C-alpha positions as CSV (number, residue, x, y, z in Angstrom):
1,M,0.0,0.0,-0.1
2,I,2.7,2.4,1.0
3,R,4.5,1.6,-2.5
4,M,1.5,2.3,-4.4
5,M,1.1,5.8,-2.6
6,N,4.9,6.4,-3.3
7,R,4.1,5.7,-7.1
8,F,1.0,8.0,-7.0
9,S,3.0,11.1,-5.2
10,R,5.8,10.7,-7.9
11,I,2.9,10.7,-10.6
12,W,1.7,14.0,-9.1
13,L,5.4,15.5,-9.2
14,V,5.4,14.5,-12.7
15,I,2.2,16.8,-13.5
16,L,3.6,19.4,-11.8
17,L,6.9,19.4,-13.7
18,A,4.9,19.1,-17.0
19,G,3.1,22.2,-16.2
20,M,6.3,24.1,-15.2
21,L,8.0,23.0,-18.5
22,S,5.1,23.5,-20.9
23,V,5.5,27.2,-20.8
24,P,9.2,27.2,-22.7
25,A,8.0,24.7,-24.9
26,A,5.0,26.8,-25.9
27,A,7.2,30.1,-26.2
28,S,9.6,28.5,-28.6
29,G,6.6,27.2,-30.5
30,Q,8.2,23.5,-30.8
31,A,5.0,22.1,-29.4
32,R,2.8,24.1,-31.9
33,N,4.8,23.3,-35.0
34,G,5.0,19.5,-33.8
35,A,8.8,19.2,-33.3
36,I,9.9,16.0,-31.7
37,R,12.1,16.2,-28.8
38,A,15.0,14.0,-28.6
39,P,14.5,11.2,-25.9
40,G,15.9,12.5,-22.4
41,S,15.9,16.0,-23.4
42,S,13.9,16.9,-20.7
43,I,13.2,16.0,-16.8
44,Y,9.6,15.3,-18.0
45,D,10.7,12.9,-20.5
46,R,12.8,10.8,-18.1
47,V,10.4,10.8,-15.1
48,A,7.5,10.2,-17.2
49,D,8.8,7.5,-19.2
50,D,10.1,5.9,-15.8
51,I,6.7,6.2,-13.7
52,T,4.7,5.2,-16.9
53,G,6.7,2.0,-17.2
54,E,6.3,1.2,-13.6
55,V,2.6,2.2,-13.2
56,A,1.9,-0.2,-16.5
57,G,4.0,-2.7,-14.8
58,S,2.1,-2.6,-11.8
59,I,-1.3,-2.8,-13.6
60,H,-0.1,-5.7,-15.5
61,A,1.0,-7.4,-12.4
62,G,-2.4,-6.6,-10.7
63,D,-4.0,-8.0,-13.7
64,A,-2.0,-11.1,-14.3
65,G,-2.3,-11.9,-10.2
66,G,-5.9,-11.3,-10.3
67,D,-6.2,-13.7,-13.4
68,A,-3.8,-16.2,-12.1
69,Q,-6.6,-16.3,-8.6
70,S,-9.2,-16.6,-11.0
71,R,-7.6,-19.6,-12.8
72,E,-7.1,-21.0,-9.5
73,E,-10.8,-20.6,-8.5
74,E,-11.9,-22.0,-11.6
75,Q,-9.7,-24.8,-11.2
76,R,-10.8,-25.6,-7.7
77,E,-14.4,-25.4,-8.7
78,R,-13.7,-27.7,-11.7
79,Q,-12.2,-30.0,-9.5
80,Q,-14.9,-29.9,-7.0
81,E,-17.6,-30.4,-10.0
82,K,-15.5,-33.7,-10.9
83,R,-15.5,-35.1,-7.6
84,D,-19.2,-34.3,-7.1
85,R,-20.0,-36.1,-10.5
86,E,-17.9,-39.2,-9.3
87,Q,-19.7,-39.1,-5.8
88,E,-23.0,-39.2,-7.5
89,L,-21.9,-42.0,-10.2
90,R,-20.8,-44.0,-7.2
91,D,-24.2,-43.3,-5.3
92,R,-25.8,-44.4,-8.3
93,E,-23.9,-47.8,-8.6
94,Q,-24.6,-48.3,-4.9
95,E,-28.2,-47.7,-5.2
96,K,-28.4,-50.0,-8.3
97,K,-26.7,-52.8,-6.3
98,D,-28.8,-52.0,-3.2
99,R,-32.0,-52.3,-5.7
100,E,-30.8,-55.5,-6.9
101,L,-30.1,-56.8,-3.3
102,E,-33.7,-55.7,-2.2
103,K,-35.3,-57.3,-5.4
104,R,-33.2,-60.7,-4.5
105,D,-34.3,-60.2,-0.4
106,R,-37.8,-59.9,-1.6
107,E,-37.9,-62.9,-3.9
108,Q,-36.2,-64.7,-1.3
109,E,-39.2,-63.6,1.3
110,L,-41.8,-64.4,-1.2
111,Y,-40.3,-67.9,-1.6
112,D,-39.7,-68.5,1.9
113,N,-43.4,-67.6,2.6
114,A,-44.6,-70.0,-0.1
115,L,-42.5,-72.8,1.8
116,E,-44.6,-71.9,5.1
117,A,-47.5,-72.4,3.0
118,V,-46.2,-75.9,1.9
119,D,-45.5,-76.7,5.5
120,E,-49.1,-75.9,6.6
121,A,-50.6,-77.7,3.5
122,R,-52.1,-74.5,2.0
123,W,-51.7,-76.0,-1.4
124,E,-53.4,-73.3,-3.5
125,K,-51.7,-70.6,-2.0
126,A,-48.3,-72.2,-2.1
127,A,-48.7,-73.0,-5.7
128,A,-49.7,-69.2,-6.8
129,K,-46.7,-67.8,-4.8
130,F,-44.1,-70.0,-6.2
131,D,-45.5,-69.3,-9.6
132,K,-44.7,-65.7,-9.1
133,V,-41.3,-66.7,-8.1
134,S,-40.6,-68.8,-11.0
135,K,-42.1,-65.9,-13.2
136,G,-39.5,-63.1,-11.7
137,G,-36.4,-65.6,-13.3
138,G,-34.4,-65.2,-10.3
139,P,-32.0,-67.2,-8.6
140,R,-35.0,-69.2,-6.8
141,A,-36.9,-69.8,-10.1
142,D,-35.8,-73.4,-10.7
143,A,-36.8,-74.2,-6.8
144,A,-40.1,-72.5,-7.2
145,L,-40.9,-75.0,-10.1
146,Y,-40.2,-77.8,-8.2
147,W,-42.2,-76.7,-5.4
148,K,-45.0,-75.7,-7.6
149,A,-45.2,-79.2,-9.1
150,Y,-45.0,-80.5,-5.6
151,A,-48.2,-78.3,-4.7
152,F,-50.1,-79.3,-7.4
153,N,-49.2,-83.2,-6.8
154,R,-51.0,-82.7,-3.3
155,L,-53.6,-80.8,-5.0
156,G,-54.3,-83.9,-7.1
157,R,-53.3,-82.1,-10.3
158,R,-51.3,-84.6,-11.8
159,D,-51.2,-83.3,-15.3
160,D,-50.4,-79.7,-13.9
161,A,-47.3,-81.2,-11.9
162,L,-45.9,-83.3,-14.7
163,A,-45.9,-80.1,-16.8
164,T,-44.3,-78.1,-14.3
165,L,-41.6,-80.6,-13.9
166,G,-41.2,-80.8,-17.5
167,E,-40.6,-76.9,-17.6
168,L,-38.1,-77.2,-15.2
169,G,-36.1,-79.7,-17.2
170,R,-36.4,-77.5,-20.3
171,T,-35.7,-74.1,-18.7
172,Y,-32.8,-75.0,-16.2
173,P,-31.0,-78.2,-17.7
174,Q,-28.1,-77.7,-15.4
175,S,-30.6,-77.3,-12.2
176,R,-29.6,-78.9,-9.0
177,W,-33.3,-79.6,-8.4
178,L,-33.3,-82.0,-11.2
179,K,-32.7,-85.1,-9.2
180,D,-35.4,-84.1,-6.7
181,A,-37.7,-83.4,-9.8
182,K,-37.1,-86.9,-11.0
183,A,-38.1,-88.4,-7.6
184,L,-41.0,-86.6,-7.5
185,E,-42.1,-87.2,-11.1
186,V,-41.9,-90.9,-10.1
187,E,-44.1,-90.3,-7.3
188,V,-46.6,-88.6,-9.6
189,R,-46.5,-91.2,-12.1
190,Q,-47.3,-94.0,-9.5
191,S,-50.0,-91.9,-8.1
192,T,-53.7,-93.4,-8.6
193,G,-54.9,-89.9,-9.7
194,Q,-56.9,-89.3,-6.7
195,A,-56.4,-85.8,-4.6
196,V,-54.6,-86.5,-1.7
197,R,-56.9,-86.6,1.5
198,P,-56.1,-84.7,4.6
199,E,-56.0,-87.8,6.5
200,N,-52.7,-88.9,4.6
201,E,-50.7,-86.0,6.1
202,T,-50.5,-87.5,9.5
203,D,-48.0,-90.2,7.8
204,E,-45.4,-87.4,7.2
205,D,-46.1,-86.2,10.9
206,L,-45.7,-89.4,12.2
207,K,-42.3,-89.2,10.1
208,V,-41.2,-86.1,12.1
209,I,-41.9,-87.5,15.4
210,A,-39.6,-90.5,14.4
211,I,-36.9,-88.4,12.9
212,N,-36.9,-86.6,16.6
213,G,-36.8,-89.8,18.5
214,L,-33.4,-90.6,16.2
215,Q,-31.8,-87.9,18.0
216,H,-31.8,-90.2,21.2
217,T,-30.9,-93.7,19.4
218,D,-27.6,-95.1,17.9
219,P,-26.1,-92.1,16.0
220,E,-24.4,-94.7,13.4
221,R,-27.8,-96.2,12.6
222,A,-29.8,-93.1,12.5
223,V,-27.8,-91.1,9.7
224,P,-28.5,-93.8,6.9
225,L,-32.5,-93.4,7.7
226,L,-32.0,-89.5,7.8
227,E,-29.9,-89.3,4.4
228,K,-32.7,-91.3,3.0
229,V,-35.4,-89.1,4.0
230,L,-32.9,-85.8,2.7
231,Q,-33.0,-87.8,-0.9
232,G,-36.7,-88.1,-1.1
233,S,-39.5,-86.2,-2.1
234,G,-40.7,-84.9,1.2
235,S,-42.0,-81.9,2.1
236,P,-39.6,-79.0,3.5
237,K,-40.6,-79.4,6.9
238,L,-39.7,-83.1,7.1
239,K,-36.3,-82.6,5.1
240,Q,-35.1,-79.7,7.3
241,R,-36.0,-81.4,10.2
242,A,-34.2,-84.5,9.2
243,L,-31.0,-82.2,8.4
244,F,-31.7,-80.7,11.9
245,V,-31.4,-83.8,13.6
246,L,-28.2,-84.9,11.5
247,A,-26.5,-81.7,12.5
248,Q,-27.1,-82.3,16.1
249,T,-26.1,-86.1,16.0
250,G,-22.3,-85.4,16.2
251,S,-20.7,-88.3,14.8
252,P,-18.3,-88.2,12.1
253,Q,-20.6,-90.1,9.6
254,A,-23.2,-87.5,10.5
255,R,-20.4,-84.5,9.7
256,E,-19.4,-86.1,6.5
257,A,-23.1,-86.2,5.4
258,M,-23.6,-82.5,6.5
259,A,-20.4,-81.7,4.8
260,R,-21.5,-83.3,1.4
261,I,-24.9,-81.6,1.6
262,A,-23.0,-78.2,2.5
263,R,-20.9,-78.8,-0.5
264,G,-23.8,-79.0,-2.9
265,Q,-24.7,-82.5,-3.4
266,S,-28.1,-81.8,-2.7
267,N,-30.8,-79.2,-3.6
268,P,-29.6,-75.4,-2.9
269,D,-32.4,-74.9,-0.2
270,L,-30.6,-78.0,1.9
271,Q,-27.3,-76.6,1.0
272,R,-28.1,-73.3,2.5
273,K,-29.7,-74.9,5.7
274,A,-26.5,-77.7,6.0
275,V,-24.3,-74.2,6.0
276,E,-26.3,-72.6,8.6
277,Y,-26.4,-75.4,10.9
278,L,-22.9,-76.3,10.3
279,G,-22.1,-72.8,12.0
280,L,-24.7,-73.0,14.5
281,F,-23.8,-76.6,15.9
282,G,-20.7,-77.3,14.7
283,E,-17.3,-77.2,16.3
284,K,-13.4,-76.5,14.7
285,E,-14.1,-79.3,12.4
286,S,-17.2,-78.1,11.0
287,R,-16.1,-74.5,10.4
288,Q,-13.0,-76.0,8.6
289,V,-15.6,-77.4,6.2
290,L,-17.1,-74.5,5.5
291,A,-14.0,-72.8,4.9
292,D,-13.2,-75.4,2.3
293,I,-16.5,-74.9,0.7
294,Y,-16.0,-71.1,0.9
295,A,-12.6,-71.3,-1.0
296,G,-13.7,-73.2,-3.8
297,S,-17.0,-71.8,-4.2
298,S,-18.1,-69.1,-7.0
299,D,-21.9,-69.2,-5.8
300,V,-22.2,-65.8,-4.4
301,D,-25.4,-66.8,-2.1
302,V,-23.3,-69.9,-0.9
303,K,-20.4,-67.8,0.3
304,R,-22.7,-65.2,1.5
305,S,-24.3,-67.9,3.8
306,I,-21.2,-68.9,4.9
307,L,-20.2,-65.8,6.0
308,R,-23.3,-65.4,8.1
309,S,-22.3,-69.0,9.4
310,F,-18.9,-67.8,10.3
311,M,-20.9,-65.2,12.3
312,V,-22.9,-67.4,14.1
313,A,-20.1,-69.6,15.3
314,G,-18.3,-66.5,16.6
315,D,-15.3,-66.8,14.1
316,R,-13.8,-63.2,13.6
317,E,-10.7,-64.6,12.1
318,R,-12.1,-65.8,8.9
319,L,-14.5,-63.2,8.5
320,L,-11.6,-60.8,8.9
321,A,-9.7,-62.7,6.3
322,A,-12.9,-62.2,3.9
323,A,-13.0,-58.7,4.5
324,R,-9.5,-58.1,3.5
325,G,-9.2,-60.5,0.4
326,E,-12.6,-61.2,-1.1
327,K,-12.5,-59.8,-4.7
328,V,-16.4,-59.5,-4.8
329,V,-17.0,-56.3,-3.3
330,E,-20.8,-57.7,-2.2
331,L,-18.9,-60.3,-0.3
332,R,-16.2,-57.9,1.5
333,R,-19.3,-55.8,2.3
334,E,-21.3,-58.7,4.1
335,A,-18.1,-60.1,6.0
336,I,-17.9,-56.2,7.1
337,R,-21.4,-56.5,8.0
338,Q,-21.0,-59.7,10.0
339,L,-18.0,-58.2,11.7
340,G,-19.9,-55.3,12.8
341,V,-22.8,-57.9,14.3
342,L,-20.2,-59.7,16.2
343,G,-19.1,-56.2,17.6
344,A,-15.3,-56.8,16.7
345,Q,-14.0,-53.6,17.1
346,P,-10.5,-53.9,16.9
347,E,-10.9,-55.9,13.6
348,L,-12.8,-53.2,12.1
349,W,-10.5,-50.2,13.1
350,Q,-7.6,-52.2,11.8
351,L,-9.6,-52.8,8.4
352,Y,-10.5,-48.9,8.2
353,Q,-6.7,-47.9,8.9
354,N,-5.6,-50.3,6.0
355,E,-8.4,-49.6,3.7
356,S,-8.2,-47.0,0.6
357,S,-11.5,-47.3,-1.0
358,V,-13.9,-44.6,0.4
359,E,-17.0,-47.3,-0.6
360,I,-15.7,-49.9,1.7
361,K,-14.6,-47.6,4.4
362,E,-18.2,-46.1,4.5
363,Q,-19.3,-49.8,5.2
364,I,-16.7,-50.3,7.8
365,L,-18.2,-47.1,9.6
366,Q,-21.8,-48.6,9.2
367,A,-20.4,-51.7,10.8
368,M,-18.6,-49.5,13.5
369,F,-21.9,-48.0,14.4
370,V,-23.6,-51.7,14.5
371,A,-20.7,-52.5,17.0
372,G,-21.3,-49.4,19.3
373,N,-17.5,-48.3,18.6
374,A,-18.3,-44.7,19.9
375,E,-14.6,-44.1,20.4
376,K,-13.2,-44.6,17.1
377,L,-16.1,-42.8,15.5
378,I,-15.5,-39.6,17.8
379,E,-12.1,-40.1,16.6
380,L,-12.7,-39.7,12.8
381,T,-15.2,-37.2,13.4
382,R,-12.3,-34.9,14.1
383,T,-9.3,-36.7,12.1
384,E,-11.1,-38.0,9.0
385,K,-9.9,-36.1,5.8
386,V,-12.4,-37.2,3.1
387,P,-15.5,-35.2,3.6
388,E,-17.9,-38.0,2.8
389,L,-16.6,-40.3,5.4
390,R,-16.2,-37.5,8.0
391,R,-19.9,-37.0,7.4
392,K,-20.7,-40.3,7.6
393,A,-19.0,-40.6,11.2
394,I,-20.7,-37.9,12.2
395,R,-24.4,-39.3,11.2
396,N,-23.4,-42.7,13.0
397,L,-22.4,-41.1,15.9
398,G,-25.7,-39.5,16.0
399,L,-27.2,-42.8,15.6
400,L,-25.6,-44.0,18.7
401,G,-27.5,-41.9,21.0
402,S,-25.3,-42.5,23.6
403,Q,-24.4,-39.3,26.2
404,R,-20.7,-39.7,25.3
405,A,-21.7,-39.3,21.9
406,G,-23.7,-36.3,22.7
407,E,-21.1,-34.6,24.4
408,A,-18.6,-35.3,21.6
409,L,-20.9,-33.6,19.0
410,V,-21.4,-30.7,21.0
411,A,-17.7,-30.2,21.4
412,L,-17.3,-30.7,17.5
413,Y,-19.9,-27.9,16.6
414,G,-18.2,-25.7,19.0
415,N,-14.6,-26.2,17.4
416,E,-15.8,-26.8,13.9
417,K,-15.7,-23.8,11.1
418,D,-17.2,-25.7,8.0
419,A,-20.8,-24.8,7.6
420,E,-21.5,-27.9,6.2
421,V,-19.7,-30.1,8.9
422,R,-21.8,-28.2,11.7
423,R,-25.1,-28.8,9.6
424,E,-24.6,-32.5,9.7
425,V,-23.8,-32.2,13.4
426,L,-27.2,-30.6,13.4
427,N,-28.7,-33.5,11.9
428,S,-27.0,-35.6,14.2
429,F,-28.6,-33.9,17.2
430,F,-31.5,-34.4,15.4
431,L,-31.2,-38.2,15.2
432,Q,-29.9,-38.5,18.8
433,G,-33.1,-36.6,20.2
434,N,-30.9,-34.1,21.7
435,V,-33.2,-31.2,22.1
436,K,-31.0,-29.2,24.5
437,A,-27.9,-29.1,21.9
438,L,-30.2,-27.9,19.3
439,I,-32.0,-25.3,21.4
440,E,-28.3,-24.1,22.6
441,V,-27.7,-23.5,18.9
442,A,-30.7,-22.0,17.9
443,R,-30.1,-19.4,20.6
444,K,-26.5,-18.5,20.1
445,E,-25.7,-19.4,16.2
446,T,-24.9,-16.2,14.4
447,D,-25.0,-18.0,11.0
448,P,-28.8,-17.3,9.6
449,G,-28.8,-20.9,7.8
450,L,-27.6,-22.9,10.5
451,K,-29.8,-21.3,13.0
452,K,-32.7,-21.8,10.7
453,T,-31.8,-25.5,10.5
454,A,-31.7,-26.1,14.1
455,V,-35.1,-24.2,14.6
456,Q,-36.5,-26.6,11.6
457,K,-35.2,-29.5,13.3
458,L,-36.8,-28.4,16.8
459,S,-40.0,-28.3,15.0
460,L,-40.0,-31.9,14.0
461,M,-39.3,-33.2,17.4
462,N,-42.1,-33.7,19.9
463,T,-41.2,-32.8,23.2
464,K,-42.3,-30.2,25.5
465,E,-38.8,-28.5,25.4
466,A,-38.9,-28.1,22.0
467,T,-42.4,-26.6,21.9
468,D,-41.6,-24.3,24.9
469,F,-38.7,-22.9,22.7
470,L,-40.7,-22.5,19.5
471,M,-43.4,-20.5,21.3
472,E,-40.7,-18.5,22.9
473,I,-39.7,-17.5,19.5
474,L,-43.3,-16.6,18.3
475,N,-43.7,-14.5,21.5
476,K,-40.8,-12.4,20.5
């Protein structure tokens, strides 16, 4: 600033000298006659040239500095826009994956409901639900065709049952349900053609009672009988009960039978149940069987079931290995989720520190919330450099709802300068139901936007304290 003032002082000096020197020039007539003065012929020329150059240089330097600043700002804006587009693309991809997973979950729920209808002998309802699943073309479509044929057979609709079994063979020639379908086809063709009478259902009930009784007999004798039931054309209830008893038998022979089913030497429904029971009832040897199946399988659904069985068995080590090294992102996310359910806080923190993917880190933050790891979430609200991860940590801390989390969020809001981060903290106060903190912000906040956000959150909270504060605002 002082330098600029000195320049202007020199300019005024030049103007003054110009006025003083213009009189002799006019008297000589040189100016009127257009005579050109030689360079350096007057003090005016020398000083004017010097200062003109200096001022022009200052102006150019100022313009250059302004241009550079504008370019930097434009570059920052472009980079931010690029980051926003990339985040939006990631969000859309994740939404697509989530929709696919939701669709698969809805199909599985419909399939499970249809199986319940079979167990309850509501054949019409079962056939209708299985028909809907089969038309969806999802991973349970071939199983749905088998059970639809099964329901038709129970209804005495033998032709419909055979036609459905034929559709299963044509549409899914590699289906693992074909063996069961062959057994059912034999049963249908041997049928007398009469509708199955309700009293005949007691035969299966007696089988279930007999299977339960096998738990108390010689396991070596029981295993072959159980395997025979599992290979027959019985109902889901009968087969699952046989598998349940087999899983609890505990003999080496029973464990080998369970391992065969878990490896896929039966239909997918029984495989899924075998995997579940190995995790629930199995010891170290059973978990090793599951680990071997996991390593050798490419079926995402089977591998997901095994990860859940590891959780049931409390096997943190194998879940951590999958969370680190699994190539399929969906399975990595599942392993991380199950670590959260187990409350594996040290393992999750170790994963977070070594992970580079923002998407995976978001899943780890979610698992930290499930595991109740307030300490690390508090730390990340202060230290995480990636904005979206920091906001995720703040949100999850709000969802924990503990007093310690609330105190940490209050401290964070007081020390934070970024308005977006503070707005996220306000949202966490709302998630916590922290009326006191929101009122404090609404009273003291000088930023109009943040103050408005706090009041909006309070207007949604149905508590006396919030209502009293809103009335206080209205009465001002």
